[in-house]
N, CA, C and O atoms as a GROMACS GRO file, in nm:
protein
  400
    1MET      N    1   9.617   0.782  21.537
    1MET     CA    2   9.622   0.804  21.395
    1MET      C    3   9.482   0.813  21.336
    1MET      O    4   9.454   0.902  21.256
    2ASN      N    5   9.391   0.721  21.375
    2ASN     CA    6   9.255   0.722  21.321
    2ASN      C    7   9.181   0.849  21.359
    2ASN      O    8   9.100   0.899  21.280
    3ILE      N    9   9.206   0.901  21.479
    3ILE     CA   10   9.140   1.025  21.522
    3ILE      C   11   9.182   1.140  21.432
    3ILE      O   12   9.099   1.224  21.396
    4ARG      N   13   9.310   1.146  21.397
    4ARG     CA   14   9.358   1.253  21.308
    4ARG      C   15   9.291   1.244  21.171
    4ARG      O   16   9.251   1.346  21.115
    5ILE      N   17   9.279   1.125  21.119
    5ILE     CA   18   9.217   1.106  20.987
    5ILE      C   19   9.070   1.146  20.992
    5ILE      O   20   9.021   1.213  20.901
    6ILE      N   21   9.001   1.107  21.097
    6ILE     CA   22   8.860   1.143  21.111
    6ILE      C   23   8.845   1.294  21.125
    6ILE      O   24   8.757   1.354  21.063
    7ALA      N   25   8.931   1.356  21.207
    7ALA     CA   26   8.925   1.501  21.225
    7ALA      C   27   8.955   1.573  21.094
    7ALA      O   28   8.889   1.672  21.060
    8LEU      N   29   9.054   1.524  21.020
    8LEU     CA   30   9.088   1.585  20.892
    8LEU      C   31   8.974   1.569  20.792
    8LEU      O   32   8.942   1.663  20.719
    9ALA      N   33   8.914   1.452  20.789
    9ALA     CA   34   8.801   1.429  20.698
    9ALA      C   35   8.683   1.518  20.734
    9ALA      O   36   8.617   1.573  20.646
   10ALA      N   37   8.655   1.533  20.863
   10ALA     CA   38   8.544   1.618  20.907
   10ALA      C   39   8.571   1.764  20.870
   10ALA      O   40   8.480   1.835  20.827
   11THR      N   41   8.694   1.808  20.887
   11THR     CA   42   8.731   1.945  20.851
   11THR      C   43   8.718   1.967  20.701
   11THR      O   44   8.665   2.069  20.657
   12ALA      N   45   8.766   1.872  20.623
   12ALA     CA   46   8.756   1.883  20.477
   12ALA      C   47   8.610   1.886  20.433
   12ALA      O   48   8.574   1.964  20.345
   13PHE      N   49   8.526   1.803  20.494
   13PHE     CA   50   8.384   1.801  20.460
   13PHE      C   51   8.318   1.934  20.495
   13PHE      O   52   8.237   1.985  20.418
   14ALA      N   53   8.352   1.990  20.610
   14ALA     CA   54   8.295   2.118  20.651
   14ALA      C   55   8.334   2.228  20.553
   14ALA      O   56   8.251   2.312  20.518
   15CYS      N   57   8.457   2.227  20.508
   15CYS     CA   58   8.502   2.328  20.411
   15CYS      C   59   8.431   2.311  20.278
   15CYS      O   60   8.390   2.410  20.216
   16LEU      N   61   8.415   2.188  20.234
   16LEU     CA   62   8.347   2.164  20.107
   16LEU      C   63   8.201   2.205  20.114
   16LEU      O   64   8.149   2.265  20.019
   17SER      N   65   8.134   2.174  20.224
   17SER     CA   66   7.992   2.208  20.232
   17SER      C   67   7.973   2.359  20.240
   17SER      O   68   7.877   2.411  20.183
   18SER      N   69   8.061   2.431  20.311
   18SER     CA   70   8.045   2.576  20.316
   18SER      C   71   8.079   2.639  20.182
   18SER      O   72   8.018   2.739  20.144
   19ALA      N   73   8.175   2.583  20.110
   19ALA     CA   74   8.208   2.635  19.978
   19ALA      C   75   8.093   2.610  19.881
   19ALA      O   76   8.062   2.694  19.798
   20ALA      N   77   8.030   2.495  19.893
   20ALA     CA   78   7.917   2.465  19.806
   20ALA      C   79   7.800   2.558  19.835
   20ALA      O   80   7.735   2.606  19.743
   21ASN      N   81   7.774   2.585  19.963
   21ASN     CA   82   7.665   2.677  19.999
   21ASN      C   83   7.692   2.818  19.950
   21ASN      O   84   7.599   2.889  19.913
   22ALA      N   85   7.817   2.858  19.949
   22ALA     CA   86   7.851   2.994  19.905
   22ALA      C   87   7.820   3.012  19.757
   22ALA      O   88   7.794   3.124  19.713
   23GLU      N   89   7.824   2.904  19.680
   23GLU     CA   90   7.802   2.915  19.536
   23GLU      C   91   7.655   2.904  19.497
   23GLU      O   92   7.620   2.935  19.384
   24VAL      N   93   7.568   2.861  19.588
   24VAL     CA   94   7.426   2.850  19.556
   24VAL      C   95   7.366   2.990  19.568
   24VAL      O   96   7.346   3.042  19.677
   25ARG      N   97   7.339   3.049  19.452
   25ARG     CA   98   7.289   3.186  19.450
   25ARG      C   99   7.168   3.194  19.360
   25ARG      O  100   7.162   3.130  19.255
   26GLU      N  101   7.073   3.271  19.402
   26GLU     CA  102   6.953   3.293  19.324
   26GLU      C  103   6.974   3.411  19.230
   26GLU      O  104   7.016   3.517  19.276
   27PRO      N  105   6.946   3.397  19.102
   27PRO     CA  106   6.961   3.512  19.012
   27PRO      C  107   6.859   3.620  19.048
   27PRO      O  108   6.744   3.591  19.078
   28VAL      N  109   6.903   3.744  19.045
   28VAL     CA  110   6.818   3.857  19.078
   28VAL      C  111   6.819   3.953  18.960
   28VAL      O  112   6.925   3.985  18.906
   29SER      N  113   6.702   3.996  18.920
   29SER     CA  114   6.690   4.089  18.809
   29SER      C  115   6.587   4.195  18.844
   29SER      O  116   6.482   4.165  18.901
   30VAL      N  117   6.617   4.320  18.810
   30VAL     CA  118   6.527   4.431  18.841
   30VAL      C  119   6.526   4.526  18.722
   30VAL      O  120   6.629   4.547  18.657
   31HIS      N  121   6.411   4.582  18.693
   31HIS     CA  122   6.401   4.685  18.590
   31HIS      C  123   6.399   4.820  18.659
   31HIS      O  124   6.316   4.844  18.747
   32VAL      N  125   6.489   4.909  18.620
   32VAL     CA  126   6.494   5.044  18.675
   32VAL      C  127   6.464   5.140  18.561
   32VAL      O  128   6.534   5.143  18.460
   33SER      N  129   6.358   5.218  18.578
   33SER     CA  130   6.316   5.310  18.473
   33SER      C  131   6.404   5.434  18.469
   33SER      O  132   6.440   5.490  18.573
   34TYR      N  133   6.438   5.476  18.349
   34TYR     CA  134   6.508   5.602  18.331
   34TYR      C  135   6.420   5.698  18.250
   34TYR      O  136   6.468   5.797  18.195
   35ALA      N  137   6.292   5.666  18.244
   35ALA     CA  138   6.196   5.750  18.172
   35ALA      C  139   6.194   5.889  18.235
   35ALA      O  140   6.194   5.903  18.357
   36GLY      N  141   6.193   5.989  18.152
   36GLY     CA  142   6.187   6.126  18.199
   36GLY      C  143   6.321   6.183  18.241
   36GLY      O  144   6.329   6.297  18.287
   37LEU      N  145   6.428   6.105  18.226
   37LEU     CA  146   6.560   6.152  18.265
   37LEU      C  147   6.643   6.184  18.142
   37LEU      O  148   6.644   6.108  18.044
   38ASP      N  149   6.713   6.295  18.147
   38ASP     CA  150   6.808   6.332  18.042
   38ASP      C  151   6.946   6.294  18.094
   38ASP      O  152   7.003   6.365  18.178
   39LEU      N  153   6.999   6.185  18.046
   39LEU     CA  154   7.124   6.132  18.100
   39LEU      C  155   7.246   6.215  18.064
   39LEU      O  156   7.356   6.184  18.107
   40THR      N  157   7.227   6.320  17.986
   40THR     CA  158   7.338   6.412  17.960
   40THR      C  159   7.354   6.511  18.075
   40THR      O  160   7.455   6.581  18.083
   41LYS      N  161   7.255   6.517  18.164
   41LYS     CA  162   7.260   6.608  18.279
   41LYS      C  163   7.303   6.530  18.403
   41LYS      O  164   7.251   6.422  18.432
   42ILE      N  165   7.397   6.586  18.475
   42ILE     CA  166   7.451   6.518  18.594
   42ILE      C  167   7.345   6.497  18.701
   42ILE      O  168   7.345   6.396  18.770
   43GLU      N  169   7.254   6.593  18.716
   43GLU     CA  170   7.148   6.579  18.818
   43GLU      C  171   7.059   6.459  18.786
   43GLU      O  172   7.017   6.386  18.876
   44HIS      N  173   7.031   6.439  18.659
   44HIS     CA  174   6.946   6.327  18.619
   44HIS      C  175   7.020   6.194  18.635
   44HIS      O  176   6.958   6.093  18.669
   45ARG      N  177   7.151   6.194  18.611
   45ARG     CA  178   7.229   6.071  18.635
   45ARG      C  179   7.230   6.037  18.784
   45ARG      O  180   7.227   5.920  18.821
   46ARG      N  181   7.235   6.138  18.868
   46ARG     CA  182   7.229   6.113  19.013
   46ARG      C  183   7.094   6.054  19.053
   46ARG      O  184   7.088   5.965  19.137
   47VAL      N  185   6.988   6.104  18.992
   47VAL     CA  186   6.855   6.048  19.018
   47VAL      C  187   6.852   5.901  18.978
   47VAL      O  188   6.800   5.817  19.051
   48LEU      N  189   6.907   5.870  18.861
   48LEU     CA  190   6.911   5.731  18.815
   48LEU      C  191   6.996   5.646  18.909
   48LEU      O  192   6.959   5.533  18.940
   49ASP      N  193   7.109   5.698  18.954
   49ASP     CA  194   7.194   5.624  19.049
   49ASP      C  195   7.117   5.594  19.178
   49ASP      O  196   7.129   5.484  19.233
   50ALA      N  197   7.039   5.690  19.226
   50ALA     CA  198   6.959   5.668  19.347
   50ALA      C  199   6.853   5.561  19.323
   50ALA      O  200   6.828   5.478  19.411
   51ARG      N  201   6.792   5.562  19.206
   51ARG     CA  202   6.693   5.458  19.172
   51ARG      C  203   6.759   5.320  19.169
   51ARG      O  204   6.702   5.222  19.217
   52ILE      N  205   6.878   5.315  19.112
   52ILE     CA  206   6.951   5.188  19.104
   52ILE      C  207   6.986   5.138  19.244
   52ILE      O  208   6.970   5.020  19.274
   53ASP      N  209   7.033   5.228  19.330
   53ASP     CA  210   7.067   5.189  19.468
   53ASP      C  211   6.944   5.136  19.542
   53ASP      O  212   6.953   5.036  19.612
   54ARG      N  213   6.830   5.205  19.528
   54ARG     CA  214   6.708   5.159  19.595
   54ARG      C  215   6.664   5.023  19.543
   54ARG      O  216   6.626   4.935  19.621
   55ALA      N  217   6.671   5.006  19.412
   55ALA     CA  218   6.631   4.877  19.353
   55ALA      C  219   6.723   4.764  19.399
   55ALA      O  220   6.676   4.655  19.430
   56ALA      N  221   6.853   4.791  19.405
   56ALA     CA  222   6.948   4.689  19.449
   56ALA      C  223   6.926   4.653  19.595
   56ALA      O  224   6.932   4.536  19.633
   57THR      N  225   6.899   4.754  19.678
   57THR     CA  226   6.875   4.728  19.819
   57THR      C  227   6.750   4.644  19.838
   57THR      O  228   6.746   4.555  19.923
   58THR      N  229   6.647   4.674  19.761
   58THR     CA  230   6.521   4.600  19.772
   58THR      C  231   6.535   4.457  19.719
   58THR      O  232   6.484   4.363  19.779
   59ALA      N  233   6.604   4.441  19.606
   59ALA     CA  234   6.614   4.310  19.541
   59ALA      C  235   6.711   4.216  19.610
   59ALA      O  236   6.693   4.094  19.604
   60CYS      N  237   6.812   4.269  19.673
   60CYS     CA  238   6.919   4.185  19.730
   60CYS      C  239   6.890   4.150  19.875
   60CYS      O  240   6.954   4.200  19.967
   61ARG      N  241   6.794   4.064  19.894
   61ARG     CA  242   6.760   4.014  20.027
   61ARG      C  243   6.806   3.870  20.036
   61ARG      O  244   6.767   3.786  19.955
   62SER      N  245   6.888   3.842  20.135
   62SER     CA  246   6.941   3.707  20.151
   62SER      C  247   6.864   3.632  20.258
   62SER      O  248   6.819   3.692  20.357
   63SER      N  249   6.848   3.504  20.239
   63SER     CA  250   6.783   3.421  20.340
   63SER      C  251   6.883   3.369  20.443
   63SER      O  252   6.844   3.304  20.541
   64ALA      N  253   7.010   3.397  20.422
   64ALA     CA  254   7.114   3.355  20.516
   64ALA      C  255   7.102   3.438  20.644
   64ALA      O  256   7.020   3.530  20.653
   65SER      N  257   7.185   3.406  20.740
   65SER     CA  258   7.183   3.483  20.864
   65SER      C  259   7.325   3.524  20.902
   65SER      O  260   7.422   3.466  20.854
   66GLY      N  261   7.333   3.622  20.988
   66GLY     CA  262   7.462   3.666  21.039
   66GLY      C  263   7.550   3.729  20.934
   66GLY      O  264   7.504   3.802  20.846
   67LEU      N  265   7.680   3.701  20.944
   67LEU     CA  266   7.777   3.760  20.853
   67LEU      C  267   7.758   3.714  20.709
   67LEU      O  268   7.784   3.789  20.616
   68ARG      N  269   7.712   3.591  20.691
   68ARG     CA  270   7.689   3.541  20.556
   68ARG      C  271   7.582   3.625  20.486
   68ARG      O  272   7.595   3.657  20.368
   69ARG      N  273   7.476   3.660  20.560
   69ARG     CA  274   7.370   3.744  20.503
   69ARG      C  275   7.426   3.879  20.461
   69ARG      O  276   7.401   3.927  20.351
   70TYR      N  277   7.502   3.940  20.550
   70TYR     CA  278   7.563   4.070  20.522
   70TYR      C  279   7.652   4.063  20.398
   70TYR      O  280   7.645   4.150  20.312
   71ALA      N  281   7.734   3.959  20.390
   71ALA     CA  282   7.825   3.943  20.275
   71ALA      C  283   7.747   3.917  20.146
   71ALA      O  284   7.778   3.975  20.042
   72ASP      N  285   7.646   3.830  20.152
   72ASP     CA  286   7.565   3.800  20.033
   72ASP      C  287   7.496   3.925  19.980
   72ASP      O  288   7.498   3.951  19.860
   73GLU      N  289   7.435   4.001  20.070
   73GLU     CA  290   7.362   4.121  20.028
   73GLU      C  291   7.457   4.227  19.972
   73GLU      O  292   7.425   4.291  19.872
   74ASN      N  293   7.571   4.245  20.035
   74ASN     CA  294   7.668   4.342  19.984
   74ASN      C  295   7.721   4.301  19.848
   74ASN      O  296   7.736   4.385  19.758
   75ARG      N  297   7.750   4.172  19.831
   75ARG     CA  298   7.800   4.124  19.702
   75ARG      C  299   7.694   4.142  19.594
   75ARG      O  300   7.725   4.185  19.483
   76CYS      N  301   7.570   4.111  19.625
   76CYS     CA  302   7.460   4.126  19.530
   76CYS      C  303   7.445   4.272  19.488
   76CYS      O  304   7.434   4.302  19.370
   77ARG      N  305   7.444   4.363  19.586
   77ARG     CA  306   7.429   4.506  19.554
   77ARG      C  307   7.545   4.556  19.469
   77ARG      O  308   7.525   4.632  19.375
   78ALA      N  309   7.666   4.514  19.502
   78ALA     CA  310   7.783   4.557  19.425
   78ALA      C  311   7.774   4.506  19.281
   78ALA      O  312   7.805   4.580  19.187
   79GLU      N  313   7.732   4.380  19.263
   79GLU     CA  314   7.719   4.325  19.128
   79GLU      C  315   7.610   4.396  19.050
   79GLU      O  316   7.625   4.423  18.931
   80MET      N  317   7.499   4.427  19.117
   80MET     CA  318   7.391   4.497  19.048
   80MET      C  319   7.435   4.637  19.006
   80MET      O  320   7.401   4.683  18.897
   81ARG      N  321   7.510   4.705  19.092
   81ARG     CA  322   7.558   4.839  19.057
   81ARG      C  323   7.655   4.833  18.938
   81ARG      O  324   7.649   4.916  18.848
   82ARG      N  325   7.745   4.733  18.939
   82ARG     CA  326   7.839   4.718  18.827
   82ARG      C  327   7.764   4.691  18.697
   82ARG      O  328   7.794   4.751  18.593
   83ASP      N  329   7.667   4.600  18.702
   83ASP     CA  330   7.589   4.570  18.583
   83ASP      C  331   7.513   4.694  18.535
   83ASP      O  332   7.504   4.720  18.415
   84ALA      N  333   7.459   4.770  18.629
   84ALA     CA  334   7.385   4.891  18.593
   84ALA      C  335   7.477   4.994  18.530
   84ALA      O  336   7.437   5.062  18.435
   85GLN      N  337   7.599   5.007  18.580
   85GLN     CA  338   7.694   5.103  18.522
   85GLN      C  339   7.721   5.071  18.376
   85GLN      O  340   7.729   5.161  18.292
   86VAL      N  341   7.735   4.944  18.345
   86VAL     CA  342   7.759   4.902  18.207
   86VAL      C  343   7.638   4.938  18.120
   86VAL      O  344   7.654   4.991  18.010
   87GLN      N  345   7.519   4.908  18.170
   87GLN     CA  346   7.398   4.935  18.092
   87GLN      C  347   7.375   5.085  18.074
   87GLN      O  348   7.332   5.128  17.967
   88VAL      N  349   7.402   5.165  18.178
   88VAL     CA  350   7.386   5.310  18.167
   88VAL      C  351   7.488   5.366  18.069
   88VAL      O  352   7.456   5.456  17.991
   89ALA      N  353   7.609   5.315  18.071
   89ALA     CA  354   7.712   5.360  17.977
   89ALA      C  355   7.669   5.332  17.833
   89ALA      O  356   7.701   5.410  17.742
   90GLN      N  357   7.599   5.222  17.812
   90GLN     CA  358   7.550   5.191  17.677
   90GLN      C  359   7.436   5.284  17.636
   90GLN      O  360   7.417   5.310  17.517
   91LEU      N  361   7.360   5.333  17.732
   91LEU     CA  362   7.249   5.424  17.702
   91LEU      C  363   7.296   5.565  17.672
   91LEU      O  364   7.239   5.632  17.586
   92GLN      N  365   7.400   5.610  17.739
   92GLN     CA  366   7.442   5.749  17.728
   92GLN      C  367   7.480   5.792  17.587
   92GLN      O  368   7.440   5.901  17.547
   93PRO      N  369   7.553   5.714  17.508
   93PRO     CA  370   7.582   5.760  17.371
   93PRO      C  371   7.454   5.781  17.290
   93PRO      O  372   7.448   5.872  17.207
   94VAL      N  373   7.354   5.697  17.312
   94VAL     CA  374   7.227   5.711  17.242
   94VAL      C  375   7.159   5.840  17.284
   94VAL      O  376   7.106   5.913  17.201
   95ALA      N  377   7.159   5.868  17.414
   95ALA     CA  378   7.096   5.990  17.465
   95ALA      C  379   7.168   6.113  17.412
   95ALA      O  380   7.103   6.211  17.374
   96VAL      N  381   7.300   6.111  17.408
   96VAL     CA  382   7.378   6.225  17.359
   96VAL      C  383   7.355   6.243  17.209
   96VAL      O  384   7.337   6.356  17.163
   97ALA      N  385   7.356   6.135  17.134
   97ALA     CA  386   7.338   6.144  16.989
   97ALA      C  387   7.198   6.192  16.954
   97ALA      O  388   7.180   6.263  16.855
   98SER      N  389   7.097   6.155  17.034
   98SER     CA  390   6.961   6.194  17.001
   98SER      C  391   6.932   6.339  17.038
   98SER      O  392   6.831   6.394  16.992
   99VAL      N  393   7.018   6.402  17.119
   99VAL     CA  394   6.998   6.541  17.155
   99VAL      C  395   7.023   6.631  17.035
   99VAL      O  396   6.958   6.734  17.021
  100LYS      N  397   7.116   6.594  16.948
  100LYS     CA  398   7.153   6.677  16.833
  100LYS      C  399   7.050   6.676  16.726
  100LYS      O  400   7.068   6.742  16.623
   0.00000   0.00000   0.00000
């Protein structure tokens, strides 16, 4: 009986420590310039998307190893792309309105 309790406690502790480590994340912020781009043109939006992808790839470096590193970096890049999409969407009405 005591062995089961010890094994269960060790398993619970391992799960808690890995869950705690998964939540320790460093905030990452990058400035991506859209200077010289006309966001009403699809070619220019593609250029901006490429800049965002490069910035996310550069900024999202994890100190973890193995699969955790891969997962951390992918999650970081996905979050940065989502955040960038929101910010670009906020810029586009201004760019369109200023063209007129």
